[in-house]
C-alpha positions as CSV (number, residue, x, y, z in Angstrom):
1,M,20.2,-27.7,-33.3
2,T,17.7,-25.0,-32.5
3,H,14.4,-25.8,-30.4
4,Q,11.5,-24.0,-30.5
5,I,10.5,-22.8,-26.7
6,R,7.8,-24.4,-25.2
7,P,5.6,-23.9,-22.2
8,L,6.0,-25.4,-19.1
9,D,4.4,-28.5,-18.5
10,D,0.9,-28.3,-16.7
11,Q,1.4,-31.9,-15.1
12,D,4.2,-31.2,-13.0
13,E,2.4,-31.7,-9.9
14,P,5.2,-31.0,-7.2
15,A,5.9,-27.9,-9.1
16,L,2.3,-27.0,-9.1
17,L,2.0,-27.5,-5.1
18,R,5.2,-25.0,-4.8
19,D,3.7,-22.7,-7.1
20,Q,0.5,-22.9,-4.6
21,F,2.7,-22.7,-1.5
22,R,4.4,-19.5,-2.8
23,Q,1.0,-17.7,-4.3
24,L,-0.3,-18.2,-0.8
25,L,2.8,-16.6,1.1
26,R,2.3,-13.7,-1.2
27,Y,-0.3,-12.5,1.0
28,R,2.1,-12.1,4.4
29,T,-0.6,-9.5,5.5
30,L,-3.2,-12.0,5.8
31,L,-0.7,-14.8,7.6
32,A,0.4,-12.3,9.9
33,G,-3.0,-11.1,10.9
34,G,-4.2,-14.3,11.3
35,V,-1.4,-15.4,13.3
36,L,-1.8,-12.1,15.4
37,V,-5.7,-13.0,15.7
38,G,-4.9,-16.5,17.3
39,L,-1.8,-15.1,19.9
40,L,-4.7,-12.8,20.8
41,G,-7.2,-15.2,21.6
42,G,-4.9,-17.8,22.9
43,G,-3.9,-14.7,25.7
44,F,-7.8,-13.8,26.3
45,L,-8.4,-17.6,27.2
46,A,-5.5,-17.8,29.5
47,L,-5.8,-14.7,31.2
48,S,-9.9,-14.3,31.5
49,G,-10.7,-17.8,32.8
50,D,-10.9,-18.3,36.1
51,D,-8.1,-21.2,37.7
52,T,-9.9,-24.3,38.0
53,Y,-8.7,-27.3,40.2
54,T,-8.8,-31.2,39.2
55,A,-8.7,-34.0,42.0
56,A,-9.0,-37.8,40.6
57,G,-9.3,-41.0,42.4
58,E,-9.6,-44.4,41.2
59,V,-12.1,-47.0,42.1
60,Q,-11.3,-50.9,41.3
61,V,-14.6,-52.7,40.6
62,R,-15.6,-56.4,41.9
63,S,-18.2,-58.9,42.0
64,A,-19.7,-60.5,44.9
65,T,-18.0,-63.8,45.4
66,A,-18.0,-66.4,48.1
67,D,-14.4,-67.5,47.6
68,P,-12.1,-65.2,45.9
69,F,-9.2,-67.4,46.0
70,A,-11.0,-70.4,44.8
71,T,-9.4,-71.4,40.9
72,G,-11.2,-70.0,38.0
73,A,-12.6,-67.6,40.0
74,S,-12.8,-64.3,37.7
75,A,-13.1,-60.5,39.2
76,D,-14.7,-59.4,35.8
77,K,-17.5,-62.1,36.2
78,G,-20.9,-60.6,35.8
79,I,-19.2,-57.1,35.5
80,N,-20.4,-54.8,32.5
81,I,-17.7,-51.6,32.9
82,G,-19.9,-49.7,30.5
83,S,-23.1,-50.2,32.5
84,E,-21.0,-49.4,35.8
85,R,-19.4,-46.3,34.2
86,Q,-23.0,-44.7,33.9
87,T,-23.9,-46.0,37.3
88,A,-21.0,-43.8,38.6
89,V,-22.7,-40.7,37.1
90,S,-26.1,-41.2,37.9
91,D,-28.4,-38.9,40.2
92,T,-28.6,-41.7,42.8
93,V,-24.7,-41.5,43.3
94,G,-25.0,-37.6,43.1
95,D,-27.7,-37.4,45.5
96,L,-25.6,-40.0,48.0
97,A,-22.4,-38.0,47.7
98,A,-24.5,-34.7,48.0
99,G,-26.0,-35.7,51.4
100,T,-22.2,-36.7,52.6
101,L,-20.8,-33.5,51.4
102,L,-23.9,-31.6,53.1
103,K,-22.8,-33.2,56.4
104,Q,-19.3,-31.7,55.7
105,G,-20.7,-28.5,55.5
106,D,-20.7,-27.9,51.7
107,D,-24.1,-27.4,50.4
108,V,-24.0,-28.5,46.7
109,T,-27.0,-30.0,44.8
110,A,-26.7,-33.3,42.8
111,R,-26.9,-31.7,39.5
112,K,-24.0,-29.0,40.0
113,L,-21.9,-31.9,41.6
114,L,-22.3,-34.3,38.8
115,A,-21.5,-31.3,36.7
116,G,-18.0,-31.1,37.6
117,L,-17.6,-35.1,37.8
118,Q,-16.2,-36.6,34.9
119,V,-15.5,-40.6,35.0
120,T,-13.3,-42.5,32.4
121,N,-12.0,-46.2,32.2
122,P,-8.4,-47.1,31.5
123,P,-8.5,-49.4,28.4
124,N,-8.3,-52.9,29.4
125,T,-9.3,-52.6,33.1
126,L,-12.1,-52.8,36.1
127,T,-11.2,-49.6,37.0
128,L,-12.8,-46.0,36.9
129,R,-11.2,-42.9,37.1
130,F,-13.1,-40.4,39.2
131,S,-11.7,-36.6,38.0
132,Y,-13.6,-33.4,39.5
133,T,-12.8,-29.9,38.8
134,G,-13.6,-27.6,41.3
135,A,-13.1,-23.8,42.6
136,T,-10.5,-24.6,45.0
137,P,-8.2,-27.6,45.4
138,E,-9.8,-28.6,48.6
139,Q,-13.1,-28.6,46.9
140,A,-12.1,-30.8,44.4
141,R,-10.4,-33.6,46.5
142,A,-13.5,-33.7,48.9
143,R,-16.0,-33.9,46.0
144,A,-13.8,-37.1,44.3
145,E,-13.7,-38.7,47.0
146,A,-17.4,-38.1,48.0
147,L,-18.5,-39.3,44.8
148,A,-16.1,-42.4,44.9
149,N,-17.1,-43.5,48.0
150,A,-21.0,-42.9,47.0
151,Y,-20.5,-45.1,44.2
152,L,-19.0,-47.8,46.5
153,A,-21.7,-47.2,48.7
154,H,-24.8,-47.6,46.3
155,R,-23.1,-50.4,44.4
156,K,-23.0,-52.5,47.7
157,A,-26.4,-51.6,48.5
158,R,-27.6,-52.7,45.3
159,T,-25.6,-56.1,45.6
160,E,-27.0,-56.6,49.2
161,E,-30.4,-56.2,47.8
162,S,-30.1,-58.6,45.2
163,I,-28.8,-60.9,47.7
164,D,-31.9,-60.3,50.1
165,N,-34.4,-60.6,47.1
166,M,-32.9,-64.0,46.6
167,A,-33.0,-65.1,49.6
168,D,-36.4,-64.3,49.7
169,G,-37.1,-66.1,47.1
170,Y,-35.6,-69.2,47.8
171,R,-37.7,-68.9,51.9
172,A,-40.9,-68.7,49.8
173,Q,-40.2,-72.1,48.1
174,L,-38.9,-73.3,51.5
175,E,-42.4,-73.2,53.5
176,P,-44.7,-75.3,51.7
177,L,-41.9,-77.9,51.5
178,E,-41.5,-77.7,55.4
179,E,-45.6,-78.1,55.7
180,K,-45.4,-81.1,53.6
181,R,-42.9,-82.4,55.4
182,D,-44.6,-82.0,58.8
183,L,-47.5,-83.4,57.2
184,L,-45.9,-86.8,55.9
185,E,-44.1,-87.3,59.5
186,E,-47.7,-87.3,61.0
187,R,-48.9,-90.2,58.5
188,T,-45.7,-92.1,59.0
189,G,-46.5,-93.9,62.4
190,V,-49.7,-94.5,61.1
191,D,-49.3,-95.8,57.8
192,A,-45.7,-97.0,57.3
193,A,-45.9,-97.8,53.2
194,D,-42.7,-96.7,51.0
195,D,-44.3,-94.5,49.1
196,V,-44.9,-91.9,52.1
197,S,-41.5,-92.6,53.5
198,S,-40.1,-92.2,49.6
199,A,-41.8,-88.8,49.1
200,R,-40.6,-87.5,52.8
201,A,-36.8,-88.2,51.9
202,N,-37.7,-86.2,48.6
203,I,-38.8,-83.5,50.4
204,I,-36.3,-83.8,53.1
205,V,-33.6,-83.1,50.1
206,S,-35.2,-80.3,48.2
207,I,-35.6,-78.8,51.5
208,S,-31.9,-79.2,52.3
209,E,-31.0,-78.0,48.7
210,L,-32.7,-74.4,49.3
211,S,-31.4,-74.0,52.8
212,R,-28.0,-74.6,51.3
213,K,-28.4,-72.1,48.7
214,I,-29.9,-69.4,51.1
215,S,-26.8,-69.8,53.5
216,E,-24.4,-69.6,50.0
217,L,-26.0,-66.4,49.5
218,K,-25.3,-65.1,53.1
219,A,-22.1,-66.3,52.9
220,L,-21.4,-64.0,49.8
221,D,-18.2,-61.1,49.9
222,T,-20.2,-58.1,49.2
223,T,-17.2,-55.6,48.9
224,P,-18.4,-53.7,45.6
225,G,-15.0,-52.7,45.2
226,Y,-11.4,-50.8,46.5
227,L,-10.8,-47.6,46.5
228,N,-7.3,-48.0,44.9
229,K,-6.0,-44.0,44.5
230,K,-7.8,-41.6,46.7
231,P,-8.1,-38.4,46.0
232,V,-5.4,-35.7,46.6
233,A,-5.6,-31.6,46.3
234,P,-3.9,-30.7,43.5
235,T,-1.0,-28.0,43.8
236,A,-1.3,-26.8,40.2
237,P,-4.5,-25.3,38.4
238,A,-5.7,-27.7,35.7
239,G,-6.1,-26.9,32.1
240,A,-3.7,-25.3,29.4
241,G,-1.4,-23.0,30.5
242,L,-0.6,-19.1,29.1
243,P,2.6,-21.1,26.8
244,L,0.3,-23.9,25.6
245,L,-2.5,-21.8,24.8
246,L,-0.4,-19.3,23.1
247,G,1.2,-21.9,20.7
248,L,-2.4,-23.3,20.0
249,G,-3.5,-19.9,19.1
250,A,-0.4,-19.7,16.6
251,V,-1.3,-22.7,14.9
252,V,-5.1,-21.9,14.6
253,G,-4.3,-18.2,13.5
254,L,-1.8,-19.6,10.8
255,A,-4.5,-22.0,9.4
256,L,-7.1,-19.1,9.8
257,G,-4.2,-16.8,7.6
258,L,-4.0,-20.0,5.1
259,L,-7.5,-20.0,4.5
260,L,-8.2,-16.6,4.1
261,S,-4.9,-16.4,1.6
262,W,-6.6,-19.4,-0.3
263,V,-10.1,-17.4,-0.2
264,R,-8.2,-14.1,-1.5
265,L,-5.9,-16.3,-4.2
266,V,-9.3,-18.1,-5.5
267,F,-10.7,-14.7,-5.7
268,D,-7.8,-12.6,-7.1
269,P,-7.7,-11.5,-10.6
270,A,-4.0,-11.1,-10.9
271,V,-1.6,-13.3,-12.5
272,R,-0.6,-15.7,-9.4
273,S,2.2,-17.7,-10.9
274,P,4.2,-17.3,-13.8
275,R,3.3,-21.0,-15.2
276,E,-0.5,-19.3,-15.1
277,L,0.8,-16.3,-17.0
278,V,2.4,-18.5,-19.8
279,R,-0.7,-20.9,-19.5
280,S,-3.0,-17.6,-20.0
281,L,-0.8,-15.7,-22.8
282,G,0.0,-18.8,-24.8
283,A,3.3,-18.0,-25.0
284,P,6.8,-19.0,-23.0
285,L,8.4,-16.6,-20.6
286,L,11.3,-14.9,-21.7
287,G,12.7,-13.7,-18.6
288,T,11.9,-11.6,-15.2
289,L,14.0,-8.6,-14.5
290,P,15.6,-8.5,-11.4
291,R,15.2,-5.5,-9.1
292,E,18.4,-3.0,-9.4
293,R,18.3,0.7,-7.1
294,A,21.0,1.8,-9.8
295,A,18.5,1.6,-12.5
296,A,16.2,4.0,-10.6
297,G,15.6,6.8,-13.6
298,T,17.8,5.3,-16.4
299,L,16.7,3.3,-19.5
300,L,19.8,1.9,-20.4
301,A,21.4,-0.9,-18.1
302,I,23.7,-2.3,-20.7
303,G,27.1,-0.3,-20.7
304,R,26.7,-0.4,-16.8
305,S,29.5,-2.4,-15.3
306,G,28.3,-5.1,-12.6
307,S,24.6,-4.7,-13.5
308,R,22.4,-8.1,-12.7
309,L,19.7,-6.2,-14.9
310,A,22.2,-5.9,-17.9
311,E,22.8,-9.4,-18.1
312,E,18.9,-10.3,-18.1
313,Y,18.3,-8.5,-21.2
314,R,21.5,-9.8,-22.9
315,A,20.1,-13.4,-22.3
316,V,16.8,-12.2,-23.2
317,A,18.2,-10.8,-26.8
318,F,20.1,-14.3,-26.9
319,R,17.2,-16.3,-26.4
320,L,15.1,-14.2,-28.9
321,A,18.3,-14.1,-31.5
322,Y,18.0,-18.1,-31.7
323,D,14.3,-18.5,-31.4
324,P,13.0,-19.4,-35.5
325,S,9.7,-17.2,-34.9
326,F,12.0,-14.6,-34.4
327,A,15.1,-15.2,-36.3
328,E,12.6,-15.5,-39.8
329,R,11.5,-11.9,-39.7
330,R,14.1,-10.2,-37.2
331,R,11.0,-7.6,-36.5
332,L,9.9,-7.5,-32.3
333,L,6.9,-5.0,-31.1
334,V,7.2,-4.6,-27.5
335,T,4.1,-3.1,-25.7
336,A,2.8,-3.2,-22.4
337,P,-0.9,-4.6,-21.4
338,R,-2.2,-1.3,-19.9
339,G,-1.2,1.3,-17.7
340,D,2.2,2.6,-17.3
341,D,4.8,1.4,-20.0
342,T,8.1,2.6,-18.8
343,A,9.1,-1.1,-18.1
344,A,8.4,-1.8,-21.7
345,K,10.3,1.6,-22.9
346,A,13.3,0.2,-20.8
347,A,13.0,-3.3,-22.1
348,A,13.0,-2.0,-25.9
349,V,15.8,0.2,-25.2
350,N,17.9,-2.4,-23.4
351,L,17.4,-5.0,-26.1
352,A,18.3,-3.0,-29.1
353,A,21.9,-2.3,-27.1
354,A,22.1,-6.1,-26.4
355,F,21.4,-6.9,-30.2
356,A,23.9,-4.0,-31.1
357,E,26.5,-6.2,-28.9
358,M,25.9,-8.8,-31.0
359,G,26.9,-6.8,-34.2
360,R,23.5,-6.7,-35.6
361,D,22.1,-3.2,-37.5
362,V,19.7,-2.2,-34.9
363,L,16.8,0.1,-35.3
364,L,14.5,0.9,-32.8
365,V,11.4,2.7,-33.5
366,E,9.1,4.8,-31.2
367,A,5.6,4.2,-31.9
368,D,4.0,6.2,-29.4
369,L,2.7,9.2,-31.2
370,R,0.4,10.2,-28.4
371,T,2.8,10.8,-25.5
372,P,6.3,10.5,-27.0
373,S,9.2,10.4,-24.4
374,L,12.0,8.0,-25.3
375,A,14.2,10.7,-27.1
376,H,13.6,12.7,-23.7
377,D,14.3,10.0,-21.4
378,L,17.6,8.9,-23.4
379,G,19.2,12.2,-23.0
380,P,22.2,12.9,-24.1
381,A,22.9,9.5,-25.5
382,A,20.7,10.5,-28.7
383,H,22.2,12.4,-31.2
384,E,20.6,13.3,-34.3
385,V,21.7,11.7,-37.7
386,R,21.1,12.4,-41.6
387,P,17.7,10.8,-42.6
388,P,18.0,7.7,-44.7
389,R,18.2,8.3,-48.8
390,W,14.8,7.4,-49.5
391,A,13.5,9.8,-47.1
392,A,15.5,12.6,-48.8
393,D,14.6,11.4,-52.2
394,D,10.9,11.4,-51.6
395,G,11.2,15.1,-49.4
396,D,9.5,13.7,-46.5
397,R,10.7,15.6,-43.3
398,G,8.0,14.3,-41.1
399,W,7.5,11.2,-38.9
400,P,9.3,8.6,-39.0
401,A,11.7,9.8,-41.3
402,G,12.5,13.2,-40.3
403,A,13.2,11.9,-36.6
404,R,16.1,9.7,-36.7
405,S,19.2,9.8,-34.2
406,N,21.6,7.6,-33.2
407,V,22.1,6.3,-29.8
408,D,25.5,5.6,-28.0
409,V,25.6,2.8,-25.5
410,P,29.1,3.1,-23.4
411,G,31.4,0.2,-24.6
412,S,28.8,-1.6,-26.5
413,G,28.4,0.2,-30.0
414,A,25.3,2.2,-31.2
415,F,21.7,1.7,-32.7
416,A,19.5,4.1,-34.4
417,L,16.2,5.6,-33.0
418,V,13.2,7.1,-34.8
419,A,12.0,8.9,-31.8
420,G,8.0,9.9,-31.8
421,V,6.5,13.0,-31.9
422,T,2.9,14.2,-31.5
423,A,0.5,13.4,-34.4
424,D,-2.4,14.4,-35.2
425,N,-4.2,11.7,-36.7
426,V,-2.4,8.5,-35.1
427,P,-4.0,5.8,-37.2
428,R,-3.1,7.1,-40.3
429,A,0.6,7.8,-39.5
430,L,1.2,4.3,-37.9
431,T,-0.3,2.9,-41.3
432,S,1.9,5.0,-43.8
433,A,4.1,4.1,-46.3
434,S,7.0,5.5,-44.2
435,V,6.6,2.9,-41.5
436,G,6.3,0.0,-43.9
437,R,9.8,1.2,-45.3
438,I,11.2,1.6,-42.0
439,V,10.1,-1.4,-40.8
440,A,11.4,-3.3,-44.4
441,E,14.8,-2.1,-43.2
442,A,14.8,-5.7,-40.9
443,D,15.2,-7.6,-44.5
444,R,18.6,-6.4,-44.8
445,P,21.1,-8.9,-43.6
446,G,22.0,-8.9,-39.9
447,A,19.2,-6.1,-39.0
448,V,16.9,-6.1,-36.8
449,V,13.9,-3.5,-36.1
450,I,12.2,-3.0,-32.7
451,V,9.2,-1.2,-32.5
452,L,7.9,0.4,-29.0
453,A,3.8,0.6,-29.3
454,P,1.8,2.3,-26.4
455,P,0.2,-0.5,-24.0
456,V,-2.0,-2.4,-26.3
457,L,-5.1,-2.5,-24.3
458,S,-5.0,1.0,-23.8
459,Y,-4.7,2.1,-27.5
460,A,-5.1,0.2,-30.8
461,D,-1.9,1.6,-32.0
462,A,0.1,-2.0,-31.3
463,V,-2.8,-3.8,-33.0
464,A,-1.9,-1.4,-36.4
465,L,1.4,-2.5,-36.5
466,V,1.4,-6.1,-35.9
467,D,0.8,-6.9,-39.7
468,R,4.1,-5.5,-40.3
469,V,5.7,-6.6,-37.0
470,E,4.7,-10.0,-36.5
471,G,6.3,-10.9,-33.6
472,V,5.1,-9.6,-30.3
473,M,6.7,-9.4,-26.8
474,V,5.0,-8.6,-23.8
475,V,6.5,-6.5,-20.8
476,C,4.7,-6.7,-17.5
477,D,4.1,-7.1,-13.9
478,P,2.8,-9.9,-12.7
479,R,1.3,-8.5,-9.4
480,E,-0.6,-6.0,-11.7
481,V,-1.6,-7.6,-14.9
482,H,-5.2,-9.9,-14.9
483,R,-5.6,-13.4,-16.4
484,S,-8.2,-12.1,-18.8
485,D,-6.3,-9.2,-19.8
486,L,-3.6,-11.8,-21.4
487,E,-6.1,-14.2,-22.9
488,R,-7.8,-10.8,-24.6
489,I,-3.9,-9.9,-25.4
490,R,-3.3,-13.4,-27.1
491,E,-6.4,-13.2,-29.0
492,I,-6.3,-9.9,-30.4
493,I,-3.0,-10.2,-31.4
494,G,-3.6,-13.7,-33.0
495,A,-6.7,-12.2,-34.7
496,S,-4.5,-9.5,-36.5
497,G,-1.7,-11.9,-38.0
498,G,1.0,-11.7,-35.5
499,S,2.0,-14.1,-32.4
500,V,3.2,-13.8,-29.0
501,L,6.7,-14.7,-28.7
502,G,6.8,-14.2,-24.9
503,A,6.7,-12.2,-22.0
504,L,9.1,-10.4,-20.3
505,L,8.6,-10.2,-16.2
506,H,9.4,-6.9,-14.2
507,T,8.6,-6.5,-10.5
508,G,7.3,-3.6,-8.8
509,R,10.0,-0.8,-8.6
510,G,10.1,3.1,-7.6
511,R,9.1,4.6,-10.7
512,L,9.6,8.7,-11.4
513,R,6.8,10.4,-12.5
514,R,7.5,12.1,-15.5
515,A,7.2,15.4,-14.1
516,D,9.6,14.5,-11.8
517,R,11.6,13.1,-14.5
518,R,11.5,16.3,-16.3
519,H,12.3,18.2,-13.3
520,K,16.0,16.0,-12.9
521,S,16.9,15.8,-16.5
522,P,20.2,17.5,-17.5
523,R,18.9,21.4,-19.0
524,R,21.5,22.8,-21.5
525,R,24.1,25.2,-20.2
526,T,24.0,28.4,-21.8
527,G,27.6,29.3,-20.9
528,G,31.1,28.5,-20.0
529,P,33.2,28.7,-16.4
530,G,31.4,31.9,-14.6
531,G,28.4,32.1,-16.5
532,P,25.1,31.5,-15.4
533,A,24.6,27.6,-14.2
534,A,21.6,27.2,-16.3
535,D,19.3,29.3,-18.6
536,A,16.1,30.2,-17.0
537,D,14.8,31.4,-20.4
538,A,15.4,28.2,-22.4
539,P,12.3,26.7,-23.9
540,E,10.4,23.8,-22.0
541,V,11.6,20.5,-22.8
542,T,8.8,18.6,-25.0
543,G,8.7,15.3,-26.6
544,S,10.4,16.4,-30.0
545,P,13.5,15.4,-30.8
546,D,14.9,18.3,-32.3
547,E,14.7,20.1,-29.0
548,T,16.6,17.3,-26.8
549,M,19.0,16.0,-29.2
550,G,22.9,17.5,-30.0
551,L,23.6,18.7,-33.4
552,R,26.3,15.8,-33.8
553,S,25.8,14.0,-37.0
554,F,26.5,10.4,-37.6
555,T,25.9,8.4,-40.6
556,L,23.7,5.3,-40.2
557,P,25.4,2.0,-40.6
558,G,24.6,0.5,-44.1
559,A,23.3,3.9,-45.3
560,R,24.9,6.3,-48.1
561,R,26.0,9.5,-48.0
């Protein structure tokens, strides 16, 4: 059972991601440039910056307490570690540390000193980590230690100041009570009433309570904390080294390259993937031609042993042979979007050879009447044959009736070729009755007609043939054709009554210019051994098949003499 060729599913997310990644990798220059910029930036940062050194010390913060060994005593009672961290980087601590360093010979302002300080708090601890970054190891150590000690001194002074303020408040309450107590003692001897004795006793109790609170305040341990880790002079510069900076630069540069590639990809009008080509053209992908150096300068790949290119052409021919759209009419129009049509010529010739291998009666028509060159490119493989009987009866010896030849395919058979000739009125020649009779030969059982037309967007020649050759195959390079070109081709072919059977992709390959091919093409010999190697007075080779084909005659298969 034969199934119609269907486009790829656009909802295949993994395939879409793979396609997008492959599309980004197409811009290798941008990727390499981004990585190079990142490496240069990382190297510049590593080599241009001055070496800095970081020393660190750790301070454990504690609260003032009367009995640190009492049951239930909490070390973090009344401590807000966030507030303590802010105090550690305050101007007061900076001024104290600057004064200490000035005595040691290091004249630095508090603002500059605090600029190199970083105070952090490890999670779930009452520890403050003082890190100072300086120009020398000794400077970093001395300033980190001075800042840590200044913080401890400031916190101790603040605690002692709070104790003194509270004690002064208790004393202020105690003085009136003592005066009143003395007054009641004087009255005790004069009036021994119970109310006087009771008031005196209450005052004595209050005085005792206030005296006890003052004594407890004086007995508090006001140690603000401990310098658990004393700063030491570092032995190596701080910060990322050259290898790390180069690695980070490469990663950042790669990200930059991917970003630039993505921007380039968004604004690239060319077809970015086979999936996008299928979507723009509205037709399936028939095949992708591989690179093959042996094919440079030659059209026929079929007949050459071990050729991957020939196998791809055979695969495309088999796919078309079993496509219901092609099998019904057996007519194929081969064209390119625009520009050079060398790949379209090679595809038409090799598909004709592949169908000939399959036992089909193949007729290849070159409909390029502006710059015909197919017969010349085939060289000695094409041989002139007698025109068909209908052309002889009509007395028509012009194109296409009088330009028929036979093309031998080594080991594969032969196919008929109607080579193009230069015409003054190309539209009239392409729409003539002779062209209709040529194309109608595909109605014979086992016959296939392949028409090679100029680029469809460069000339209207291909459009003039669509009403007779309904099936169209577009041969293009995905890196050169634009999405808008494919959409326009689909609209033009559909509006002309034809249908696009599919696309055949080819990669950019080294193509010889037409002048180079003419220069390297075989020239006819004029003498035997000992004679001149080539005739210098031979006529210039043109696109006419009469000047490039031999005189050997073949009878077209199926035609009567």
